VOGU-3710 file (C-alpha; in Angstrom, 3 decimals, decimal comma):
1> xxxxxxxxxx> 32,624/21,972/37,564  31,731/23,388/34,177  32,151/27,049/34,988  34,928/27,379/32,447  33,054/25,689/29,652  32,735/27,917/26,676  35,521/30,326/27,642  38,180/31,275/25,138  41,077/29,596/26,944  39,431/26,327/27,940
11> xxxxxxxxxx> 38,099/23,480/25,816  34,599/22,074/26,381  34,156/19,378/29,023  35,557/16,061/27,726  33,236/13,094/27,891  35,998/11,359/29,858  34,877/13,464/32,836  32,188/10,825/33,331  35,046/8,847/34,855  34,657/11,141/37,873
21> xxxxxxxxxx> 31,004/10,163/38,172  31,782/6,475/37,674  34,501/6,510/40,322  32,330/8,410/42,802  29,365/6,069/42,331  31,601/2,990/42,533  33,159/4,210/45,795  29,702/4,847/47,238  28,783/1,290/46,213  31,817/-0,035/48,065
31> xxxxxxxxxx> 30,679/1,783/51,210  27,160/0,380/50,876  28,637/-3,124/50,649  30,924/-2,430/53,612  27,976/-1,270/55,727  26,409/-4,725/55,340  29,522/-6,462/56,675  31,135/-4,078/59,155  29,830/-1,658/61,741  29,606/1,617/59,822
41> xxxxxxxxxx> 27,268/4,536/60,579  24,345/4,419/58,152  24,800/8,095/57,348  28,201/7,566/55,704  27,128/5,468/52,673  23,976/7,591/52,360  25,998/10,810/52,195  28,512/9,330/49,786  25,752/7,969/47,550  23,964/11,323/47,544
51> xxxxxxxxxx> 27,167/13,174/46,722  28,010/10,733/43,935  24,538/11,133/42,416  24,941/14,919/42,502  28,295/14,622/40,717  26,797/12,282/38,112  23,868/14,599/37,463  26,120/17,674/37,212  28,387/15,972/34,676  25,336/14,711/32,770
61> xxxxxxxxxx> 23,918/18,243/32,547  27,271/19,648/31,447  27,587/17,004/28,742  24,026/17,614/27,565  24,843/21,316/27,338  27,861/20,457/25,223  25,683/18,715/22,643  23,306/21,678/22,615  25,698/24,634/22,389  29,033/23,077/21,358
71> xxxxxxxxxx> 27,836/20,376/19,035  30,888/20,470/16,763  33,137/19,667/19,721  30,896/16,776/20,781  30,825/15,348/17,241  34,593/15,676/16,866  35,019/13,803/20,125  32,772/10,957/18,984  34,808/10,647/15,796  38,120/10,485/17,633
81> xxxxxxxxxx> 39,470/6,903/17,846  40,531/7,256/21,503  38,229/9,858/23,064  35,066/8,275/21,667  35,535/5,163/23,824  34,975/7,255/26,948  31,432/8,015/25,781  30,582/4,543/27,088  31,001/5,958/30,592  27,710/7,819/30,106
91> xxxxxxxxxx> 25,543/4,663/30,179  27,909/2,996/32,678  27,423/5,846/35,138  23,675/5,777/34,485  23,497/2,091/35,414  25,607/2,713/38,517  23,127/5,456/39,405  20,341/2,880/38,977  22,039/0,677/41,570  22,451/3,666/43,884
101> xxxxxxxxxx> 18,764/4,623/43,851  17,390/1,085/43,920  16,893/1,116/47,684  14,834/4,302/47,445  12,823/3,935/44,228  12,583/0,718/42,236  10,680/2,367/39,339  13,399/5,023/38,984  16,093/2,345/39,188  14,396/0,308/36,448
111> xxxxxxxxxx> 14,031/3,403/34,257  17,706/4,320/34,641  18,707/0,697/34,044  16,638/0,501/30,851  18,084/3,757/29,541  21,606/2,656/30,425  21,309/-0,771/28,801  19,680/0,520/25,613  22,195/3,337/25,161  25,175/1,103/25,983
121> xxxxxxxxxx> 24,129/-1,519/23,438  23,589/1,105/20,749  26,839/2,913/21,494  28,799/-0,323/21,849  27,551/-1,606/18,502  28,447/1,704/16,860  31,946/2,008/18,304  32,841/-1,679/18,086  31,424/-1,845/14,584  33,744/0,983/13,591
131> xxxxxxxxxx> 36,637/-0,931/15,132  35,798/-4,033/13,100  35,957/-2,061/9,861  39,720/-1,793/10,317  42,167/0,998/9,664  42,943/1,671/13,323  46,556/2,542/14,059  48,160/0,456/16,842  49,477/3,619/18,496  45,916/4,576/19,379
141> xxxxxxxxxx> 45,057/1,303/21,101  44,763/1,853/24,852  42,800/0,137/27,647  40,031/2,616/26,798  38,858/0,111/24,176  37,436/-1,973/27,042  34,877/0,738/27,726  32,349/0,373/24,867  31,699/-3,346/25,465  33,274/-4,765/28,628
151> xxxxxxxxxx> 32,414/-2,121/31,221  28,746/-1,625/30,218  28,121/-5,378/30,006  29,469/-6,088/33,486  27,745/-3,115/35,117  24,482/-3,926/33,353  24,733/-7,528/34,541  25,137/-6,394/38,158  22,259/-3,941/37,894  20,010/-6,510/36,205
161> xxxxxxxxxx> 20,632/-9,092/38,911  20,017/-6,517/41,624  16,630/-5,757/40,091  15,721/-9,438/39,885  16,466/-9,949/36,175  19,104/-12,618/36,796  18,894/-14,367/33,426  19,345/-11,066/31,609  22,306/-10,467/33,894  23,819/-13,795/32,828
171> xxxxxxxxxx> 23,524/-12,866/29,159  25,172/-9,510/29,763  27,897/-11,094/31,879  28,745/-13,429/29,014  29,041/-10,513/26,618  31,411/-8,800/29,021  33,631/-11,822/29,709  34,305/-12,799/26,125  34,744/-9,202/25,002  37,264/-8,700/27,807
181> xxxxxxxxxx> 39,314/-11,783/26,899  39,449/-10,844/23,230  40,329/-7,198/23,835  42,990/-7,844/26,468  45,101/-9,731/23,940  44,976/-6,673/21,660  46,016/-4,341/24,492  48,904/-6,588/25,535  50,094/-6,966/21,943  50,102/-3,201/21,497
191> xxxxxxxxxx> 52,096/-2,784/24,713  54,680/-5,384/23,783  55,111/-4,752/20,076  54,734/-0,995/19,590  55,982/2,311/20,959  55,270/3,136/24,631  52,103/5,061/25,371  52,543/8,842/25,242  52,534/10,519/28,645  49,037/11,936/28,145
201> xxxxxxxxxx> 47,588/8,458/27,557  49,384/6,567/30,319  46,716/7,183/32,997  44,326/5,156/30,825  46,247/2,085/31,998  44,257/2,412/35,209  41,333/0,924/33,290  43,290/-2,341/33,127  42,389/-3,096/36,746  38,640/-2,850/36,175
211> xxxxxxxxxx> 37,624/-5,882/34,030  38,435/-8,718/36,473  37,015/-7,013/39,557  34,024/-5,278/37,950  33,352/-8,607/36,279  33,805/-10,288/39,643  31,169/-8,073/41,225  28,844/-9,050/38,364  29,606/-12,736/38,793  28,755/-12,567/42,481
221> xxxxxxxxxx> 25,534/-10,733/41,626  24,286/-13,500/39,317  25,372/-16,409/41,543  24,508/-17,516/45,067  26,148/-19,186/48,033  29,758/-19,294/49,151  32,066/-17,868/46,435  33,400/-20,570/44,136  36,776/-21,053/42,504  35,958/-18,800/39,544
231> xxxxxxxxxx> 35,212/-15,884/41,878  38,608/-16,368/43,531  40,239/-16,544/40,098  38,726/-13,216/39,072  39,797/-11,543/42,309  43,254/-13,078/42,054  43,748/-11,632/38,588  42,466/-8,289/39,813  44,992/-8,299/42,663  47,747/-9,136/40,176
241> xxxxxxxxxx> 46,685/-6,232/37,943  46,737/-3,937/40,984  50,294/-5,059/41,739  51,340/-4,465/38,145  49,839/-0,973/38,132  51,524/-0,138/41,443  54,841/-1,053/39,817  54,037/1,247/36,861  52,947/4,274/38,908  56,320/6,092/38,594
251> xxxxxxxxxx> 56,193/5,632/34,810  52,545/6,651/34,542  52,907/9,757/36,722  55,049/11,735/34,299  52,533/14,578/34,329  50,792/16,596/37,003  47,320/15,487/38,094  44,581/15,731/35,502  41,055/14,226/35,563  42,403/11,427/33,342
261> xxxxxxxxxx> 43,746/9,782/36,512  40,151/8,951/37,421  40,665/6,005/35,059  42,046/4,204/38,133  38,950/4,826/40,234  36,508/2,231/38,892  38,841/-0,696/39,405  40,124/0,703/42,692  36,569/0,813/44,069  35,386/-2,456/42,506
271> xxxxxxxxxx> 38,235/-4,526/43,944  37,248/-4,014/47,614  33,572/-4,218/46,664  34,159/-7,691/45,279  36,240/-8,755/48,280  33,637/-7,420/50,724  30,819/-9,226/48,946  32,817/-12,437/49,065  33,178/-12,033/52,832  29,457/-11,292/53,024
281> xxxxxxxxxx> 28,786/-14,551/51,185  30,869/-16,611/53,605  34,458/-16,395/52,346  37,028/-16,848/55,087  40,803/-17,093/55,399  42,777/-14,452/53,468  39,581/-12,698/52,409  39,036/-11,452/55,966  42,105/-9,216/55,689  42,198/-8,634/51,926
291> xxxxxxxxxx> 38,781/-6,935/52,047  39,557/-4,263/54,699  43,023/-3,523/53,286  41,667/-3,131/49,749  38,847/-0,969/51,087  41,280/1,329/52,906  43,569/1,604/49,869  40,623/2,406/47,585  39,507/5,235/49,855  43,010/6,692/49,905
301> xxxxxxxxxx> 43,429/6,435/46,122  40,055/7,954/45,290  40,428/10,493/48,098  43,622/11,733/46,425  41,750/12,009/43,113  38,981/14,018/44,778  41,558/16,330/46,354  43,339/16,790/43,027  40,055/17,517/41,264  38,981/20,087/43,869
311> xxxxxxxxxx> 42,386/21,746/43,659  42,078/21,951/39,866  38,605/23,508/40,217  39,927/26,144/42,631  42,820/26,949/40,298  40,502/27,126/37,295  42,381/24,523/35,264  40,119/21,496/35,572  39,206/21,652/31,890  41,908/21,120/29,268
321> xxxxxxxxxx> 43,334/24,182/27,584  41,855/24,979/24,207  44,237/24,196/21,351  43,366/25,796/18,059  45,439/23,361/16,019  43,399/20,340/17,125  39,738/19,530/16,737  37,635/20,866/19,628  37,747/18,780/22,792  40,590/16,533/21,553
331> xxxxxxxxxx> 43,269/16,914/24,197  46,687/17,121/22,491  48,700/13,939/22,986  51,645/14,534/20,686  51,975/15,555/17,078  52,307/12,042/15,676  49,431/10,477/17,586  47,186/13,480/16,931  47,842/13,226/13,197  47,091/9,510/13,213
341> xxxxxxxxx> 43,886/10,194/15,128  42,719/12,683/12,530  43,459/10,273/9,675  41,680/7,410/11,415  38,652/9,558/12,245  38,440/10,789/8,677  38,423/7,216/7,384  35,884/5,863/9,870  32,515/4,848/8,511
//
């Protein structure tokens, strides 16, 4: 995956590549949930979980290498008002890995969970604190701003509950819910009152699907019994977001496949995971057909992303092209947005 890192014509691996690890681990989690409800060979979720862990570890090593040998690029990325949000996927993927290994080694799962929670809180406070200091241009507001606070809180809540720390999970769930509600209003205002997202940023809209269904998985993890009305509300909003994104696909797909499309994967995998867990907990009626349909769609969507990623690896263009006129590892969006990004980064404290 990182064979082109460090070459003259390719930029270093963007931290957003952790979206590949997150999507792979989330899909494996959906298969583990499905195996508890439907008749599925045990080897399938095991193989998918193993493969996802390998992908996560490979991306983690590549990103660690970036900080060691291409430190300027890593620092520039963390200063960028858009790209820096994707750094939150590092602890998110770590906590998903904790859930994946829990059945095999509880001590390892607890260690990964602790590392993920500590790093997500530190990174979230840093990035969100920078946001609160003001000066951010509306043009650079995308659904990626959910990542530093909402995604880690929900994933940490699920992992905590799975390890038996239910009260900690409740605290984290609360942080995720209220952060989500506050941030969504900002995202919707930007969409309705400002210029359309540039083509390079449109795939980030896939993140919009994640909060209600990732949060729904967390809510089910910290509660017991037959799913209540709030669980159905979360899933209902997730289904509505999926419908909205399906309507926007022709507008989003103005460019050929790039790894940025993995932004859809977390929500795509979490939606069937939530529906399956609701069935597991006794939900009936529409849930009995929503769960298998959502599961099938998620496998198709993420399967297409895997195929596109493998094709990019074979062609040698998985990594973005190096652009000398932009800071290292900042994928060019367009001249105006790039200039705003540099001004905002320079003024951040």
